[in-house]
C-alpha positions as CSV (number, residue, x, y, z in Angstrom):
1,X,0.0,0.0,0.0
2,X,1.5,3.3,-1.0
3,X,0.6,6.8,-0.2
4,X,-1.8,7.8,-2.9
5,X,-3.7,11.0,-3.6
6,X,-6.7,11.2,-6.1
7,X,-7.4,14.7,-7.5
8,X,-10.8,16.3,-7.8
9,X,-12.8,19.5,-7.6
10,X,-14.6,18.9,-4.2
11,X,-12.7,20.7,-1.4
12,X,-13.1,17.8,1.0
13,X,-10.2,15.3,1.6
14,X,-10.7,11.8,2.9
15,X,-7.6,10.2,4.4
16,X,-7.5,6.5,5.2
17,X,-4.9,5.3,7.6
18,X,-4.2,1.6,7.1
19,X,-1.6,-1.1,6.5
20,X,-0.6,-3.4,3.7
21,X,-2.4,-6.8,3.6
22,X,-5.3,-5.6,5.8
23,X,-8.6,-6.9,4.3
24,X,-10.6,-4.3,6.2
25,X,-8.4,-1.6,4.7
26,X,-9.1,-2.9,1.2
27,X,-12.8,-3.0,1.9
28,X,-12.7,0.6,3.3
29,X,-10.7,1.9,0.4
30,X,-13.2,0.5,-2.1
31,X,-16.0,2.4,-0.4
32,X,-13.9,5.6,-0.1
33,X,-12.9,5.5,-3.7
34,X,-16.4,4.9,-4.9
35,X,-18.0,7.7,-2.8
36,X,-15.2,10.2,-3.6
37,X,-15.6,9.5,-7.3
38,X,-19.3,10.0,-7.0
39,X,-19.1,13.3,-5.1
40,X,-15.8,14.6,-6.6
41,X,-13.8,14.6,-3.4
42,X,-10.1,13.8,-3.1
43,X,-8.8,10.9,-1.0
44,X,-5.4,9.7,0.1
45,X,-4.1,6.5,1.7
46,X,-1.4,6.6,4.5
47,X,0.5,3.6,5.6
48,X,0.4,3.2,9.4
49,X,3.5,1.0,9.4
50,X,5.7,4.0,8.4
51,X,3.9,6.5,10.7
52,X,5.5,7.9,13.9
53,X,5.3,5.8,17.1
54,X,2.6,8.0,18.7
55,X,0.3,7.6,15.7
56,X,0.9,3.9,15.6
57,X,0.0,3.5,19.3
58,X,-3.2,5.6,18.9
59,X,-4.5,3.9,15.8
60,X,-3.0,0.5,15.4
61,X,-6.0,-1.4,16.8
62,X,-8.5,0.8,15.0
63,X,-7.4,0.4,11.4
64,X,-8.6,1.3,8.9
65,X,-9.2,4.8,10.3
66,X,-10.9,7.3,8.1
67,X,-10.5,11.1,8.5
68,X,-12.5,13.7,6.7
69,X,-10.7,17.0,6.4
70,X,-8.3,15.9,9.1
71,X,-10.9,14.9,11.7
72,X,-11.5,11.3,12.5
73,X,-14.7,10.1,10.9
74,X,-14.8,6.3,11.2
75,X,-12.7,3.3,12.2
76,X,-12.7,-0.5,11.3
77,X,-15.4,0.0,8.7
78,X,-16.6,2.9,6.5
79,X,-20.3,3.6,6.5
80,X,-20.9,4.6,2.9
81,X,-24.1,6.7,3.6
82,X,-22.4,8.5,6.5
83,X,-19.3,9.3,4.4
84,X,-21.3,10.6,1.5
85,X,-23.3,12.9,3.9
86,X,-20.0,14.2,5.4
87,X,-18.7,15.0,1.9
88,X,-21.9,16.6,0.5
89,X,-23.5,18.1,3.6
90,X,-26.6,15.9,3.0
91,X,-28.3,14.4,6.0
C-alpha cells in the first residue's frame, strides 16, 4: 500500500490510515474510492506501518481509520451513507 492521492474539484479530503495486507483496509478503500468518485472529493491513503510511534500507538488497533478534512470520521469500517453525507453536507 503506497501513499496515494486522487485529485478532484470537491474541497473535502478523505484520508484512510491503514496497513498493507489488511482486508478491512481494502474494503474501506473500495468504499472511499467509490464515494469520492461520485461526489468529486479527493482521497489519500497513508500507511500506518511507516507512521510515527505515537500515531501507531493511537490507531493500530482501529485500522482502517478514516478522516474527513483531518478529523476522525470512522474506524474499522466505512459507512458509505455517512461518508457521502459528510462530503456533501446531506443528511
